[in-house]
C-alpha positions in Angstrom: 25.0 -13.7 25.3 27.6 -11.1 26.3 27.4 -8.1 24.0 29.9 -5.4 23.4 29.1 -2.3 25.4 29.6 0.5 22.9 28.8 3.4 25.3 31.8 5.3 26.3 32.0 6.9 29.7 32.3 10.7 29.7 34.6 12.8 31.8 38.3 13.1 31.7 38.8 12.7 35.5 37.2 9.3 35.9 39.3 6.3 36.7 40.7 4.6 33.6 40.1 0.9 32.8 42.9 -1.6 33.2 45.3 -1.4 30.3 44.2 2.1 29.1 47.1 4.5 28.4 47.1 7.5 30.7 50.3 9.2 29.5 52.2 9.9 26.4 55.6 8.5 27.5 57.6 6.6 24.9 57.4 2.8 25.1 60.4 1.2 26.7 62.2 -1.6 25.0 61.2 -4.0 27.8 57.6 -3.2 27.3 57.8 -4.1 23.6 59.7 -7.3 24.3 57.1 -8.4 26.9 54.2 -7.6 24.6 53.2 -4.5 26.6 53.5 -2.0 23.8 49.8 -2.3 22.8 46.7 -2.3 24.9 43.1 -3.3 24.3 40.7 -0.4 24.3 38.6 0.0 27.5 35.4 -1.2 25.8 37.0 -4.5 24.9 38.5 -4.9 28.3 35.1 -4.4 29.9 33.6 -7.0 27.5 36.2 -9.7 28.4 35.7 -8.9 32.1 32.0 -9.6 31.7 32.8 -12.8 29.7 34.9 -14.0 32.6 32.1 -13.4 35.0 29.7 -15.4 32.8 32.2 -18.3 32.6 32.0 -18.6 36.4 28.3 -19.5 36.0 26.9 -22.8 34.6 25.3 -23.2 31.1 21.9 -24.6 30.5 23.2 -27.2 28.0 26.1 -28.0 25.7 24.5 -26.1 22.8 24.3 -22.9 24.8 27.9 -23.3 25.8 29.1 -23.9 22.3 27.3 -20.8 21.0 28.8 -18.7 23.8 32.3 -20.0 23.0 31.9 -19.3 19.3 30.6 -15.8 20.0 33.6 -14.9 22.2 36.1 -16.5 19.8 34.7 -14.3 17.0 35.7 -11.3 19.1 39.1 -12.7 19.7 39.7 -13.5 16.0 42.1 -11.1 14.3 43.5 -9.8 17.6 44.4 -13.0 19.6 47.9 -11.8 20.4 46.6 -8.5 21.6 43.9 -10.1 23.7 46.4 -12.6 25.2 48.8 -9.7 26.2 46.1 -7.8 28.2 46.1 -8.5 31.9 42.3 -8.8 32.1 41.5 -10.5 28.7 44.3 -13.0 29.0 42.7 -14.4 32.2 39.4 -14.7 30.4 41.0 -16.5 27.5 42.7 -19.0 29.9 39.3 -19.8 31.4 37.7 -20.1 27.9 40.1 -22.5 26.3 39.2 -25.5 28.3 35.6 -25.1 27.0 36.8 -24.9 23.3 37.1 -27.7 20.9 40.7 -28.6 20.1 40.5 -27.2 16.6 39.3 -23.9 18.1 42.3 -23.9 20.5 44.6 -24.6 17.6 43.2 -21.6 15.7 43.9 -19.3 18.7 47.4 -20.7 19.1 48.1 -20.4 15.3 46.9 -16.8 15.2 49.2 -15.9 18.2 52.1 -17.5 16.4 51.7 -15.4 13.3 51.9 -16.4 9.6 55.5 -17.7 9.9 55.1 -19.1 13.4 58.0 -17.0 14.7 55.8 -14.6 16.7 55.1 -17.4 19.2 58.5 -16.7 20.8 57.4 -13.1 21.7 54.0 -14.3 22.9 55.4 -17.2 25.0 57.8 -14.9 26.7 55.2 -12.3 27.6 54.0 -11.7 31.1 50.3 -12.3 30.3 50.2 -14.2 27.1 52.6 -16.9 28.3 49.7 -18.1 30.6 47.4 -18.3 27.6 50.0 -20.4 25.6 50.3 -22.7 28.6 46.5 -23.1 28.8 46.3 -23.8 25.1 48.9 -26.6 25.0 47.5 -28.1 28.2 44.4 -28.9 26.2 46.3 -31.7 24.5 45.4 -33.8 27.6 42.0 -34.1 25.9 43.5 -35.4 22.7 42.5 -39.1 23.1 38.9 -38.4 23.8 38.6 -35.7 21.1 40.3 -37.9 18.5 37.5 -40.5 18.8 34.7 -38.0 18.5 36.1 -35.4 16.0 36.4 -36.0 12.3 39.5 -35.8 10.2 43.1 -36.6 11.1 43.3 -38.0 14.7 46.4 -36.0 15.4 44.4 -32.8 15.0 45.5 -29.3 14.2 46.4 -28.6 17.9 49.1 -31.4 17.7 50.6 -29.5 14.7 50.7 -26.2 16.6 52.3 -27.8 19.7 54.9 -29.4 17.5 55.6 -26.0 15.9 56.0 -24.5 19.3 58.4 -27.2 20.3 60.5 -26.5 17.2 60.7 -22.8 18.0 61.7 -23.7 21.5 64.5 -26.0 20.2 65.7 -23.2 17.8 65.8 -20.6 20.6 66.4 -23.0 23.6 68.8 -20.8 25.6 66.6 -17.7 25.3 63.5 -19.6 26.4 64.9 -21.4 29.4 66.6 -18.2 30.8 63.4 -16.1 30.4 61.3 -15.7 33.5 58.0 -16.4 31.6 59.3 -18.4 28.7 60.7 -21.0 31.1 57.2 -21.8 32.4 56.0 -22.5 28.8 58.9 -24.8 28.2 58.1 -26.7 31.5 54.5 -27.1 30.5 55.5 -28.2 27.0 57.7 -30.9 28.6 54.8 -32.1 30.7 52.5 -32.2 27.7 55.0 -33.9 25.4 55.6 -36.6 28.0 51.9 -37.2 28.6 51.5 -36.0 32.2 50.3 -32.7 33.6 49.8 -31.1 37.0 47.4 -28.4 38.2 47.5 -25.2 36.1 49.9 -22.4 37.1 48.2 -19.5 38.9 49.4 -16.0 39.9 48.1 -16.5 43.5 50.6 -17.2 46.2 50.1 -20.7 47.7 49.1 -21.1 51.3 52.1 -21.7 53.7 51.1 -25.3 54.3 50.9 -26.0 50.5 54.2 -24.5 49.5 56.1 -27.7 49.9 53.4 -30.0 48.6 54.4 -31.9 45.5 51.7 -31.4 42.8 49.9 -34.5 41.7 50.5 -35.4 38.0 47.8 -36.8 35.8 48.7 -39.2 32.9 47.1 -39.0 29.5 47.7 -40.5 26.0 49.8 -38.6 23.5 50.3 -38.7 19.7 53.2 -40.8 18.5 54.8 -37.7 17.1 55.2 -36.3 20.7 57.3 -39.4 21.6 60.0 -38.5 19.1 59.7 -34.7 19.5 60.3 -35.1 23.3 63.6 -36.8 22.6 64.6 -34.0 20.2 63.6 -31.4 22.8 65.5 -33.1 25.6 68.6 -33.2 23.3 68.3 -29.4 22.7 68.1 -28.8 26.4 71.1 -31.0 27.1 73.1 -28.9 24.6 72.6 -26.0 27.0 73.2 -28.0 30.2 75.8 -25.4 31.2 73.0 -23.0 31.9 71.5 -25.4 34.5 74.3 -24.6 36.9 74.5 -20.9 36.4 70.9 -19.8 36.0 68.2 -20.5 38.6 65.3 -20.2 36.2 67.0 -22.5 33.6 67.7 -25.1 36.4 64.0 -25.4 37.0 63.5 -26.5 33.4 66.1 -29.4 33.7 64.4 -30.4 37.0 61.1 -30.7 35.2 62.6 -32.6 32.4 64.1 -35.2 34.8 60.8 -35.4 36.7 58.6 -36.2 33.7 61.2 -38.5 32.2 61.4 -40.5 35.5 57.7 -40.9 35.4 57.1 -41.6 31.6 60.5 -42.4 30.1 62.6 -44.2 32.7 65.3 -45.4 30.3 65.8 -41.9 28.9 65.8 -40.5 32.4 68.8 -42.8 33.3 70.7 -41.5 30.3 70.0 -37.9 31.1 71.0 -38.4 34.7 74.3 -40.0 33.7 75.1 -37.2 31.2 74.3 -34.4 33.7 76.6 -36.0 36.3 79.3 -36.4 33.6 79.0 -32.7 32.9 79.0 -31.7 36.5 82.0 -33.9 37.4 83.9 -32.9 34.3 84.0 -29.1 35.0 87.3 -27.6 36.1 88.0 -27.0 39.8 90.8 -26.6 42.2 93.4 -29.5 42.2 92.3 -32.4 44.3 88.8 -31.0 44.8 85.7 -32.6 43.2 83.8 -30.1 41.0 80.6 -31.5 42.4 81.5 -30.2 45.9 81.5 -26.7 44.4 78.1 -27.1 42.8 76.6 -28.5 46.0 77.3 -25.2 47.6 75.9 -23.1 44.8 72.3 -21.7 45.0 71.4 -22.4 41.4 73.2 -25.7 40.8 72.3 -27.3 44.1 68.6 -27.6 43.2 69.5 -29.6 40.1 72.0 -31.8 42.0 69.2 -32.4 44.6 66.9 -33.6 41.8 69.6 -35.8 40.3 70.2 -37.5 43.6 66.5 -38.0 44.2 65.9 -39.8 40.9 69.3 -41.6 40.5 69.4 -45.4 40.5 71.6 -47.3 42.9 74.7 -47.5 40.7 74.8 -43.7 40.2 74.2 -43.0 43.8 77.1 -45.3 44.8 79.3 -43.5 42.2 78.3 -40.0 43.6 79.1 -41.0 47.1 82.3 -42.9 46.5 83.9 -40.6 44.0 82.7 -37.2 45.2 81.1 -37.1 48.7 82.8 -39.7 50.9 84.5 -38.2 53.9 82.8 -34.8 53.2 79.3 -35.5 54.5 79.6 -33.7 57.8 81.2 -30.6 56.3 78.4 -30.5 53.7 75.8 -31.1 56.4 77.0 -27.9 58.1 76.8 -25.8 55.0 73.7 -23.6 54.7 73.0 -24.8 51.1 74.7 -28.2 50.8 72.9 -29.6 53.8 69.7 -30.0 51.7 71.7 -32.3 49.3 72.8 -34.4 52.3 69.1 -34.7 53.3 68.2 -35.9 49.8 71.1 -38.3 49.6 70.2 -39.8 53.0 66.6 -40.3 51.9 67.6 -41.8 48.5 70.0 -44.4 50.0 67.7 -45.6 52.8 66.6 -48.6 50.8 70.2 -49.6 50.0 73.0 -51.1 52.0 75.2 -48.1 51.4 73.0 -46.1 53.9 75.0 -47.7 56.7 78.2 -46.1 55.4 76.5 -42.7 55.1 75.1 -43.0 58.6 78.4 -44.0 60.2 80.0 -40.9 58.7 77.2 -38.5 59.6 76.7 -39.7 63.1 80.2 -38.5 64.1 79.0 -34.9 63.5 75.5 -35.0 65.0 76.2 -32.5 67.8 77.9 -30.1 65.3 74.9 -30.4 63.0 72.5 -29.7 65.9 74.6 -26.7 66.9 74.3 -25.3 63.3 70.5 -25.7 63.6 70.3 -27.9 60.4 67.6 -30.1 62.0 66.5 -31.3 58.6 69.6 -33.5 58.4 68.9 -35.1 61.8 65.2 -35.6 61.0 66.1 -37.3 57.7 68.6 -39.5 59.4 65.9 -40.7 61.8 63.4 -41.3 59.0 65.9 -43.2 57.0 66.8 -45.3 60.0 63.1 -46.1 60.5 62.7 -47.0 56.8 65.9 -49.2 56.6 65.7 -50.7 60.0 69.4 -50.1 60.5 71.4 -48.2 63.1 68.3 -47.3 65.2 69.9 -48.0 68.6 73.1 -46.0 67.6 71.0 -43.0 66.6 69.0 -43.1 69.8 72.1 -43.3 72.0 73.7 -40.4 70.0 70.6 -38.2 70.5 70.5 -39.0 74.2 74.1 -37.9 74.5 73.6 -34.8 72.3 70.7 -33.6 74.5 72.7 -34.5 77.7 70.1 -37.0 79.0 72.1 -40.2 78.5 73.9 -40.2 81.9 72.8 -40.7 84.6 70.1 -43.2 83.5 67.4 -41.4 85.4 67.5 -38.6 82.8 66.2 -41.0 80.1 62.6 -40.2 81.1 63.2 -36.6 80.1 63.9 -37.4 76.5 60.5 -36.7 75.0 60.2 -33.0 76.1 63.9 -32.4 75.3 63.5 -33.8 71.8 60.3 -32.0 71.2 61.8 -28.6 72.3 65.3 -29.4 70.8 66.8 -28.1 74.1 69.5 -29.8 76.2 68.7 -31.1 79.7 70.4 -28.1 81.4 68.7 -25.5 79.2 65.2 -27.1 79.5 65.4 -27.5 83.3 67.3 -24.1 83.7 70.3 -25.6 85.5 74.0 -25.1 84.8 75.0 -28.1 86.9 74.5 -31.8 86.4 73.4 -32.5 89.9 70.7 -31.5 92.4 68.4 -28.6 92.5 66.6 -29.6 89.4 62.9 -29.8 89.4 61.9 -32.6 87.0 58.3 -31.5 87.1 58.6 -28.3 85.0 55.4 -28.1 83.1 55.4 -28.7 79.3 54.8 -25.5 77.5 53.4 -25.2 73.9 55.8 -22.3 73.3 58.9 -24.5 73.5 57.5 -27.3 71.2 58.9 -26.9 67.7 58.2 -28.3 64.2 61.5 -30.2 63.7 61.3 -31.6 67.2 57.9 -33.0 66.4 59.2 -34.4 63.1 62.1 -36.1 64.9 59.8 -37.7 67.5 57.4 -38.9 64.8 60.3 -40.6 63.1 61.6 -42.2 66.3 58.1 -43.5 66.9 58.6 -45.8 63.9 61.7 -47.4 65.5 61.5 -51.0 66.6 62.4 -50.1 70.2 60.2 -47.2 71.6 60.3 -48.0 75.3 62.3 -44.9 76.1 59.7 -42.6 74.5 56.8 -44.4 76.1 58.5 -44.3 79.5 59.1 -40.6 79.1 55.4 -40.1 78.1 54.3 -41.8 81.3 56.2 -39.3 83.4 54.1 -36.4 82.0 51.3 -35.1 84.2 47.7 -35.0 82.9 48.1 -31.2 82.2 51.2 -31.9 80.2 49.4 -34.6 78.2 46.6 -32.1 77.5 49.2 -29.5 76.3 50.8 -32.1 74.1 47.5 -33.3 72.7 46.2 -29.8 71.9 49.4 -28.3 70.5 49.7 -27.8 66.8 53.0 -29.8 66.7 52.8 -31.8 69.9 49.5 -33.4 68.8 51.2 -35.2 65.9 53.7 -36.8 68.4 50.9 -38.1 70.6 49.1 -39.5 67.6 52.2 -41.3 66.4 52.9 -42.8 69.9 49.3 -44.0 70.3 48.8 -45.4 66.9 52.2 -47.2 66.9 51.7 -48.8 70.3 50.3 -52.2 71.0 46.8 -52.6 72.4 48.2 -52.9 75.9 50.5 -49.9 75.5 47.7 -47.9 74.0 45.4 -48.7 76.9 48.0 -47.3 79.4 48.2 -44.0 77.5 44.5 -43.7 77.2 44.1 -44.4 80.9 46.3 -41.4 81.7 44.3 -39.2 79.3 41.0 -39.9 81.1 39.5 -36.6 82.3 41.0 -34.7 79.4 38.8 -35.8 76.5 36.3 -32.9 76.7 39.0 -30.1 76.5 40.7 -32.1 73.8 37.4 -32.2 71.8 37.0 -28.5 72.1 40.5 -27.8 70.6 41.4 -27.5 66.9 44.4 -29.8 67.2 43.0 -31.8 70.2 39.9 -32.8 68.3 42.0 -34.3 65.5 44.1 -36.1 68.1 41.0 -37.5 69.6 39.7 -38.7 66.3 43.1 -40.5 65.6 42.8 -42.1 69.1 39.3 -43.2 68.3 40.2 -44.7 65.0 42.9 -47.0 66.6 41.0 -47.7 69.8 39.3 -50.9 70.8 35.5 -51.1 71.4 36.2 -51.0 75.2 38.3 -47.9 74.9 35.8 -46.2 72.6 33.0 -46.9 75.1 35.1 -45.3 77.9 35.8 -42.2 75.8 32.1 -41.9 74.9 31.0 -42.3 78.5 33.3 -39.3 79.4 32.1 -37.1 76.5 28.3 -37.7 76.7 27.7 -35.8 80.0 29.1 -32.6 78.4 26.6 -32.8 75.5 25.6 -29.1 75.5 29.2 -27.9 75.6 30.3 -30.3 72.8 27.4 -29.7 70.5 27.9 -25.9 70.7 31.6 -25.9 70.1 32.9 -25.4 66.6 35.4 -28.3 66.8 33.7 -30.6 69.3 30.4 -30.8 67.4 32.2 -32.7 64.6 33.6 -35.1 67.2 30.0 -35.6 68.6 28.7 -36.4 65.1 31.6 -38.7 64.0 31.5 -40.7 67.3 27.7 -41.1 67.0 27.3 -40.0 70.6 23.6 -39.3 70.3 23.2 -42.9 69.2 25.3 -44.0 72.2 23.1 -42.1 74.6 19.8 -43.5 73.4 20.6 -46.9 71.8 23.8 -48.0 73.5 23.4 -51.7 72.6 23.0 -51.0 68.9 25.9 -48.6 69.1 28.1 -51.3 70.6 27.1 -53.7 67.9 28.1 -51.2 65.2 31.4 -50.4 66.8 32.2 -54.1 67.2 31.5 -54.7 63.5 33.8 -51.8 62.6 36.5 -53.1 64.9 36.5 -56.5 63.2 36.6 -55.0 59.7 39.5 -52.8 60.7 41.4 -55.8 62.2 40.7 -57.9 59.1 42.0 -55.2 56.7 45.0 -54.6 59.0 46.0 -58.3 58.8 45.7 -58.3 55.0 47.9 -55.2 54.7 50.5 -56.7 57.0 
């Protein structure tokens, strides 16, 4: 058990605990509004810090866990709002609530709301306690399993408290959705009411590679009352739809509402999408100018429009294009904000016939779009062409022309390094003239390979006709192929080319890679490329790769990347029991081919 440490540290010059007041300045109005006017005493802060440390450890059994939780909740009782508003204790409370029974969670939430329930507004809009409120209502995801094991009304006291919170939000909707912290509570409430939640919100900044990853949602059963309350909550939000286009924080709430509706309430989602579009297109604007064109270029409103386009059905997409965006696509693609809307529209229409009209309008401005460096639009055009199977030849011709490698025909073989670096022929080969004096053997450099160029080539690899890319790949020297295979962006291109090729075409590429497998295995990106090659290779090609790697056993087994290659390829087994190794690889190849035929 964690016990209260009642010994107070002596000395006035010692560092104060978090949350301890060190001056006598008057409290600011903002501090009071955010719940920062009061602080836990240092002894309590130390107690909750030790509780948090204990929660990181495992418990001997469920009985010990329950006793621990009850002990901590006894310390929280009577001061739940104060504990939740402390920067240290609030984190502890967030970690504790998932271990509590739902009735215990309800008691904490009820105490924070106060006798009348009106205090929940202050708590939910506080910097620290808003996280606690979110953690509490997220526990409704355990409702179905708890309703079977707990006695009494299956809806439970926590259901009542969540409904009370929703009613307070409806009564103060505008204030909640404009508040920096309150908006997160509303978004979590929408998820819980709909019956799907994502990972909990954290204060830590996400890693760069995870910033654009869409969080995975988990579905769960909800009480019947939530079904009706969600409709009421969405109506209250729609009454304040004007805030969605003027306030960035409020816009995020509407995006969340549409996302969860699309997943759990598709009919309601279509209604909301239609109403939002009616509002956006009904706003006043300059004569002859669609109001939607103004919103597309606005920082706050554009995010909502992007979500609307992403989730819209075919009929609404056709209406948006025909009545608002037709003949304006190129201008919007050149705009620093609106170009993201064009990317979303191009992606959303890829599975419909109307994509051809969008493409024919956009392709006229490809060079201008490239000059504006809005490569996301070009990449999305390529990906949509690959998905729809339409206008692939036209886009390839347009790209060859834009990068100045269409005429004469001998320049076609330079398309891969040009697309990968997003440089024109003259710039890449450092020549101002179109004729003579150009050395086509300039080595490929990792420094010129770029992310969007890699994305573009990966999309082009999905086209029906890839002969130009493969011909360009065959002109690369072995050193260039190694640079491509070991580059952080180039490696994805080589993987896409190899895995999308036929067995015959794959064999030609692997033949040119011979002699490069050891340095590839010893590279971070190269080792992953080698694994991708291995997974798509035939038994004969696998044997050839293994024969090249085995002589360098000591180097491979001592390298931080290559040692994983050695283990995954079972090269020790290949060295000592080759016949058995071949039998295993043949069996895996047959299974892979069988499943591939089924999927096709």
